[in-house]
C-alpha positions as CSV (number, residue, x, y, z in Angstrom):
1,M,129.5,123.9,-0.6
2,K,131.2,126.6,-2.7
3,K,132.6,129.3,-0.6
4,A,130.1,132.1,-0.1
5,T,130.7,135.6,1.0
6,I,128.9,137.1,4.0
7,L,127.9,140.6,3.3
8,L,127.1,143.5,5.6
9,L,124.6,145.9,4.0
10,C,126.6,149.0,4.8
11,A,124.0,151.3,3.3
12,A,121.3,149.9,5.6
13,T,119.7,151.5,8.6
14,Q,119.8,150.1,12.1
15,A,119.7,146.4,12.6
16,V,116.5,144.9,13.9
17,A,117.6,142.5,16.6
18,H,115.4,141.0,19.3
19,P,117.2,140.3,22.6
20,G,114.5,137.7,23.4
21,M,114.7,136.0,20.0
22,G,115.5,132.6,21.4
23,R,112.4,132.7,23.6
24,V,110.3,134.0,20.7
25,M,111.5,131.3,18.4
26,A,110.8,128.7,21.0
27,E,107.3,130.1,21.5
28,I,106.6,130.1,17.8
29,Q,108.0,126.5,17.5
30,A,105.8,125.3,20.3
31,R,102.7,126.9,18.7
32,D,103.7,125.5,15.4
33,D,104.0,122.0,16.8
34,F,100.4,122.2,18.1
35,V,98.7,124.2,15.3
36,L,100.7,123.8,12.1
37,G,103.6,121.4,12.6
38,A,107.2,122.3,13.1
39,R,108.7,124.8,10.7
40,S,110.9,123.4,8.0
41,G,114.4,122.4,8.6
42,S,114.8,120.7,5.2
43,L,118.3,120.6,3.7
44,L,119.1,120.1,0.0
45,G,122.1,119.5,-2.1
46,D,125.6,119.7,-0.6
47,L,124.1,120.9,2.7
48,L,123.2,117.2,3.3
49,S,126.9,116.2,3.3
50,G,128.7,115.7,6.6
51,V,131.6,118.0,5.7
52,L,130.7,121.7,5.3
53,T,132.7,124.9,5.1
54,A,132.2,127.4,7.8
55,V,129.7,129.4,5.7
56,G,127.9,126.2,4.8
57,Q,127.5,125.4,8.5
58,V,126.1,128.9,9.0
59,I,123.5,128.4,6.3
60,K,122.6,125.0,7.7
61,D,122.1,126.5,11.2
62,I,119.9,129.3,9.7
63,L,117.6,126.8,7.9
64,Q,117.5,124.2,10.8
65,L,117.7,126.4,13.9
66,G,116.6,129.8,12.8
67,T,119.8,131.3,14.3
68,G,122.1,133.8,12.7
69,A,119.6,135.4,10.3
70,I,119.3,138.7,12.2
71,D,122.1,141.2,13.1
72,P,124.8,140.1,10.5
73,G,128.0,140.9,12.3
74,S,128.7,143.8,14.6
75,G,126.8,146.3,12.6
76,G,129.9,148.3,12.1
77,S,130.5,150.2,8.9
78,Y,132.6,148.8,6.0
79,T,134.9,151.1,4.0
80,P,135.9,149.8,0.6
81,P,139.7,149.6,0.1
82,G,139.5,151.4,-3.2
83,K,137.3,152.6,-6.1
84,L,135.4,150.0,-8.1
85,G,137.8,148.3,-10.5
86,S,140.9,149.2,-8.6
87,S,143.3,146.4,-7.8
88,A,142.6,146.9,-4.0
89,C,138.8,146.6,-4.6
90,N,139.3,143.6,-6.9
91,S,141.3,141.8,-4.3
92,D,138.5,142.2,-1.6
93,T,135.5,140.1,-2.3
94,L,133.2,142.3,-0.4
95,C,134.2,145.5,-2.2
96,V,132.0,145.1,-5.3
97,W,129.0,144.3,-3.2
98,Y,129.4,147.5,-1.2
99,Y,129.0,149.4,-4.5
100,V,126.1,147.3,-5.6
101,A,124.2,147.7,-2.3
102,S,125.0,151.4,-2.1
103,Q,123.5,152.1,-5.6
104,M,120.5,149.9,-4.7
105,W,119.9,151.9,-1.5
106,G,119.7,155.1,-3.5
107,D,117.0,153.6,-5.7
108,F,115.0,151.7,-3.1
109,A,114.8,154.2,-0.2
110,D,113.5,157.7,0.1
111,A,112.4,160.0,2.9
112,G,109.1,158.1,3.3
113,G,110.5,154.6,3.3
114,C,110.8,152.0,0.6
115,T,110.0,153.1,-3.0
116,D,108.1,151.2,-5.6
117,L,111.4,150.0,-6.9
118,G,112.3,148.6,-3.5
119,R,109.0,146.8,-3.3
120,G,109.6,145.5,-6.8
121,A,113.0,144.2,-5.8
122,I,111.5,142.2,-2.9
123,R,108.9,140.6,-5.3
124,Q,111.6,140.0,-7.9
125,G,113.8,138.1,-5.5
126,F,110.9,135.8,-4.7
127,H,109.9,135.2,-8.3
128,D,113.5,134.3,-9.4
129,A,113.9,131.8,-6.5
130,A,110.4,130.3,-6.1
131,A,110.1,129.0,-9.7
132,W,111.3,125.7,-8.4
133,D,110.3,122.8,-6.2
134,V,111.9,119.5,-5.0
135,N,110.8,117.8,-8.2
136,S,112.6,120.3,-10.4
137,A,115.8,119.3,-12.0
138,Y,116.8,123.0,-12.3
139,G,115.6,126.5,-11.4
140,G,115.6,128.5,-8.2
141,A,117.6,131.5,-7.4
142,D,119.8,131.4,-10.5
143,G,119.1,134.7,-12.2
144,S,117.1,133.1,-15.0
145,L,114.2,135.5,-14.4
146,L,116.3,138.2,-16.2
147,L,118.8,136.0,-18.1
148,S,116.0,134.3,-20.2
149,D,112.6,135.2,-21.5
150,E,111.0,134.3,-18.1
151,L,110.0,137.9,-17.3
152,S,107.5,137.8,-20.2
153,R,105.4,135.2,-18.3
154,S,102.0,136.4,-17.1
155,E,102.8,135.7,-13.4
156,N,105.8,138.1,-13.7
157,R,103.8,141.1,-14.9
158,G,104.7,144.2,-13.0
159,L,108.4,143.3,-12.7
160,E,109.4,145.0,-15.9
161,E,110.7,148.2,-14.3
162,I,112.7,146.6,-11.6
163,G,113.9,144.0,-14.0
164,A,115.2,146.7,-16.4
165,L,117.0,148.5,-13.6
166,T,118.5,145.2,-12.3
167,K,119.9,144.5,-15.7
168,T,121.7,147.8,-15.5
169,Y,123.2,146.8,-12.2
170,Y,124.3,143.6,-13.9
171,S,125.9,145.4,-16.8
172,T,127.8,147.7,-14.4
173,Y,129.0,145.1,-11.8
174,H,129.2,141.8,-13.6
175,P,132.6,142.7,-15.1
176,Y,133.8,142.9,-11.4
177,G,132.4,139.5,-10.5
178,A,128.8,140.2,-9.5
179,G,126.4,137.5,-10.8
180,M,122.8,138.1,-11.8
181,A,121.4,135.6,-9.3
182,D,123.3,137.3,-6.4
183,I,122.3,140.8,-7.5
184,I,118.6,139.8,-7.6
185,Q,118.7,138.3,-4.1
186,L,120.7,141.2,-2.7
187,G,118.1,143.5,-4.2
188,A,115.4,141.7,-2.3
189,I,117.3,142.2,0.9
190,V,118.1,145.8,0.4
191,G,114.5,146.4,-0.6
192,T,113.3,144.9,2.7
193,V,115.7,147.0,4.7
194,A,114.7,150.1,2.8
195,C,111.2,149.7,4.4
196,P,111.5,151.1,8.0
197,G,111.2,148.2,10.3
198,G,112.6,145.8,7.8
199,P,115.2,143.5,9.3
200,R,118.8,143.4,8.2
201,I,119.4,140.0,6.7
202,R,122.7,138.2,6.0
203,A,123.4,138.0,2.3
204,F,125.4,135.3,0.7
205,S,127.0,135.4,-2.8
206,G,128.2,132.5,-5.0
207,R,125.0,131.4,-6.7
208,K,125.4,130.0,-10.3
209,D,123.7,132.0,-13.0
210,N,121.6,130.1,-15.5
211,S,120.1,131.5,-18.7
212,R,117.6,128.6,-19.0
213,A,114.1,129.7,-18.1
214,A,112.8,128.1,-14.9
215,P,110.1,125.5,-14.9
216,T,106.5,126.7,-15.3
217,G,103.7,126.4,-12.8
218,K,105.8,126.8,-9.7
219,L,104.7,130.3,-8.5
220,P,101.6,131.0,-6.4
221,L,98.7,132.8,-8.0
222,P,96.3,135.2,-6.4
223,A,93.2,133.1,-7.0
224,M,94.6,130.0,-5.3
225,D,92.9,128.6,-2.2
226,A,94.7,127.7,1.0
227,P,95.1,123.9,0.5
228,T,96.5,124.5,-3.0
229,L,99.0,127.1,-1.7
230,I,100.1,124.9,1.2
231,D,100.7,122.0,-1.2
232,L,102.6,124.3,-3.6
233,F,104.9,125.4,-0.8
234,V,105.4,122.1,0.9
235,K,107.0,121.1,-2.4
236,K,109.4,124.0,-1.9
237,T,110.2,122.6,1.7
238,F,108.0,125.2,3.4
239,T,105.6,124.3,6.1
240,A,102.2,126.0,6.4
241,S,103.8,128.1,9.2
242,D,106.7,129.2,7.0
243,L,104.1,130.2,4.3
244,V,102.1,132.3,6.7
245,A,105.3,134.1,7.8
246,L,106.4,134.6,4.2
247,V,103.1,136.0,3.0
248,G,103.6,138.8,5.5
249,A,106.0,140.4,3.0
250,H,102.8,141.7,1.4
251,T,103.1,144.4,4.0
252,A,105.1,146.2,1.3
253,A,103.1,145.1,-1.7
254,K,100.9,146.7,-4.2
255,Q,98.8,145.1,-6.9
256,R,98.5,146.2,-10.5
257,F,96.9,143.4,-12.5
258,V,94.6,141.4,-10.3
259,D,92.1,144.3,-10.6
260,P,93.3,146.8,-13.2
261,S,90.6,149.3,-12.1
262,R,92.5,149.6,-8.8
263,A,96.1,149.4,-10.2
264,G,98.5,150.6,-7.6
265,A,96.4,149.7,-4.6
266,S,98.4,148.5,-1.6
267,L,97.9,145.3,0.4
268,D,98.6,147.2,3.6
269,T,97.7,150.8,4.6
270,D,101.4,151.7,5.0
271,P,103.3,149.8,2.3
272,Q,106.4,152.0,2.7
273,I,107.2,150.5,6.0
274,W,107.7,146.9,7.2
275,D,105.2,145.9,9.9
276,A,102.7,143.2,10.8
277,S,99.6,145.3,10.2
278,F,99.0,143.4,7.0
279,Y,97.8,140.5,9.0
280,S,95.0,142.3,10.9
281,E,94.0,144.3,7.9
282,T,93.6,141.2,5.8
283,L,91.4,139.6,8.5
284,T,89.2,142.6,9.2
285,G,89.4,144.7,6.1
286,D,86.5,145.4,3.6
287,N,88.7,145.3,0.5
288,K,88.3,149.0,0.0
289,T,90.9,150.8,2.1
290,T,93.5,148.2,1.1
291,F,93.4,145.5,-1.6
292,I,92.9,142.0,-0.2
293,L,94.1,139.1,-2.4
294,H,91.8,136.0,-2.4
295,S,94.9,133.9,-1.6
296,D,95.8,136.0,1.4
297,K,92.2,135.9,2.8
298,A,92.1,132.2,2.2
299,L,95.2,131.6,4.4
300,A,93.9,134.0,7.0
301,T,90.6,132.1,7.4
302,Y,91.7,128.5,6.7
303,S,91.5,126.1,9.7
304,V,95.1,125.0,9.4
305,T,96.6,128.5,9.2
306,Q,94.2,130.9,10.9
307,G,95.7,130.3,14.3
308,Q,99.1,131.5,13.3
309,W,97.7,134.3,11.2
310,K,95.7,135.6,14.2
311,T,98.8,135.5,16.3
312,F,100.7,137.7,13.9
313,A,97.6,140.0,13.7
314,G,97.6,140.4,17.5
315,S,99.2,143.1,19.6
316,S,102.5,141.3,19.8
317,G,102.5,140.2,16.2
318,Q,105.4,142.5,15.1
319,S,107.8,141.0,17.6
320,L,106.7,137.5,16.9
321,W,106.6,137.8,13.1
322,S,109.9,139.6,12.3
323,P,112.3,136.8,13.3
324,V,110.2,134.1,11.5
325,S,109.8,136.2,8.4
326,V,113.5,136.7,8.2
327,V,114.1,132.9,8.3
328,S,111.4,132.4,5.6
329,L,113.0,135.0,3.4
330,Y,116.1,132.9,3.5
331,E,114.2,130.1,1.8
332,W,113.1,132.1,-1.2
């Protein structure tokens, strides 16, 4: 595996680390084995080889064991060795990413929590990465969402503003080595952290940019039923359990085009923060206070996924959901 750089999001707030994470993951795993099947540990590409770099081994452990996703490093601050473009900064791989993350933080966070741009960055990261499955010869987190005409596809409506802003990041930082694919995925991570309660997530750079538009028909649609969604994500190496955890990112989501008469309606009563209330509100809501997607309601009530959904909707849902959601975010 090509050498990747582990980044500390220096602009982020406090790390969300759970001392009992091992116990929680074991509890989730045991429940998954009974209700949903074990969470995915699928590996692809050069991660399947027997010889990995140190970073490659870390990524493998995250995917297979769910360890190392939270609390990236000591949480100490990073001071860039020089201004952007200086010889000192150019010689430090982390330096340019400090400046990227800092600018993103200013755009994605305000006094109330994450902004609409922060929410857009989370969705953008998913839409670039998820236009892929195991049958695809290309695609994935390769920057094609913004390096091709992919953004004009109907399923990507609403990403125009964050897409335009991300292109300015690219214009500013690409001369110093920052690729579009990495900028998009870092944006999704910073956007998550900008929502109070959002976990700090380890970020890796080194993705290869691709200007070829991703395959079509790979992204979920709001009108899909649960079996269709599960099948779609199985082809992306997600289990049904992974999918339930991933959908919880709708805690910070708003809709604009599913029902234009309610454009801007949130899928959670407090979309500026990152919490598990989305699960209970989807289960019991009347689609008036918040907007409930058909696809979310389908997963919440489907026999295969309702057990895990109800667990995340329960009183301990936040502590149980956060570690799993972090692992799922890694697989975008």
